[in-house]
C-alpha positions in Angstrom: -15.6 2.5 17.4 -14.9 -1.1 16.5 -11.9 -2.2 14.5 -12.6 -4.3 11.4 -10.1 -7.1 11.1 -9.3 -8.8 7.9 -6.9 -11.6 6.9 -4.7 -10.6 4.0 -5.2 -13.0 1.2 -2.6 -11.5 -1.1 -0.4 -8.4 -1.3 1.6 -6.7 -3.9 3.6 -3.5 -4.0 5.9 -1.5 -6.2 6.9 1.8 -7.8 5.0 3.1 -10.9 4.6 6.4 -12.6 6.1 8.5 -9.8 4.3 6.8 -7.0 4.7 4.0 -4.4 1.8 1.6 -4.1 0.7 -1.3 -2.0 -2.4 -3.4 -2.8 -3.9 -5.4 0.0 -6.2 -8.2 -1.1 -8.8 -9.4 1.4 -12.4 -10.6 1.6 -15.2 -8.4 3.0 -19.0 -8.4 3.3 -19.0 -5.7 0.7 -16.9 -7.6 -1.9 -15.6 -11.1 -1.8 -12.4 -10.1 -3.8 -11.9 -6.8 -2.0 -8.7 -4.8 -2.1 -7.3 -1.7 -0.5 -4.8 0.2 -2.7 -2.5 2.6 -0.8 -0.8 5.1 -3.1 1.8 7.7 -2.2 3.2 10.2 -4.7 7.0 10.5 -4.7 7.1 14.1 -5.9 3.6 15.7 -6.0 3.5 18.6 -8.5 2.1 22.0 -8.0 -1.2 21.0 -9.5 -1.5 18.0 -7.2 -0.7 20.2 -4.2 -3.2 22.8 -5.3 -5.9 20.1 -5.5 -5.1 18.7 -2.1 -3.5 15.6 -3.4 -0.6 15.8 -1.0 -1.6 12.8 1.2 -1.9 9.1 0.8 -4.6 8.1 -1.7 -6.8 5.1 -0.7 -9.0 3.1 -3.1 -10.9 -0.1 -2.7 -12.1 -2.4 -5.6 -13.8 0.5 -7.4 -13.0 4.2 -7.6 -16.4 4.9 -6.2 -14.8 3.8 -2.9 -11.7 6.1 -2.8 -10.3 9.2 -1.2 -7.3 11.4 -0.7 -6.4 12.2 2.9 -8.7 9.6 4.4 -6.2 8.0 6.8 -5.1 9.6 10.1 -2.5 6.9 10.6 -1.2 3.7 8.9 0.8 1.8 11.4 2.9 -1.1 10.0 3.9 -3.8 12.4 5.8 -7.1 11.7 2.5 -9.0 11.0 -0.2 -6.3 10.6 -1.1 -3.1 8.9 -3.4 -1.0 11.1 -5.3 1.8 9.3 -6.9 4.6 11.4 -9.4 6.3 9.2 -10.9 9.8 9.6 -14.6 10.4 9.0 -14.0 11.1 5.3 -12.0 7.9 4.9 -14.7 5.8 6.7 -17.5 7.3 4.5 -15.7 7.3 1.2 -14.2 3.8 1.6 -17.3 2.2 3.1 -15.8 1.0 6.4 -17.6 1.5 9.7 -14.4 1.9 11.7 -10.7 1.5 11.7 -9.1 -1.5 9.9 -6.5 -4.1 10.9 -5.1 -6.3 8.2 -3.4 -9.5 9.5 -0.7 -11.2 7.4 -0.6 -15.0 7.6 2.8 -16.6 8.0 4.9 -16.8 4.8 2.6 -14.4 2.9 4.1 -14.0 -0.6 5.0 -10.4 -1.3 4.9 -9.3 2.4 8.6 -8.4 2.7 8.4 -6.3 -0.5 5.2 -4.5 0.8 6.9 -3.7 4.1 9.8 -2.2 2.2 7.5 -0.1 0.0 5.6 1.1 3.1 8.9 2.0 4.8 9.7 4.1 1.7 6.3 5.7 1.9 6.9 6.8 5.5 9.8 8.9 4.3 7.8 10.8 1.7 5.8 14.0 2.4 2.7 12.4 1.1 3.3 9.4 3.3 3.4 11.3 6.5 0.6 9.2 8.0 2.6 6.0 7.5 4.8 4.7 10.2 6.7 1.4 10.5 7.4 -0.3 13.9 
């Protein structure tokens, strides 16, 4: 299976309403102003757990392209974010394979995003996130 590689055009991250989030802006064949939102609950409630919302939530530019528990692994390296998708993730997000996002030098917001991803990796919902 081929890896789809995209240059990160912009990135933002933060904490909001009980979750950690990172938004990765890139350009794809599907959408010129594409984005992948990675969201991790800080403390999922019983209702979330009962509905299977105990994993990283992924969403592209539209909720029609979204899923819970679609990533097998999100590996964060000093200059890349590598996303290994399962079959559900590939289908629901509209990717044909795994994804590698490459950060250009001096990308504004990169250090903050790495910090948020590090925090995600320590959460139960962020168990698929690891930082090298």
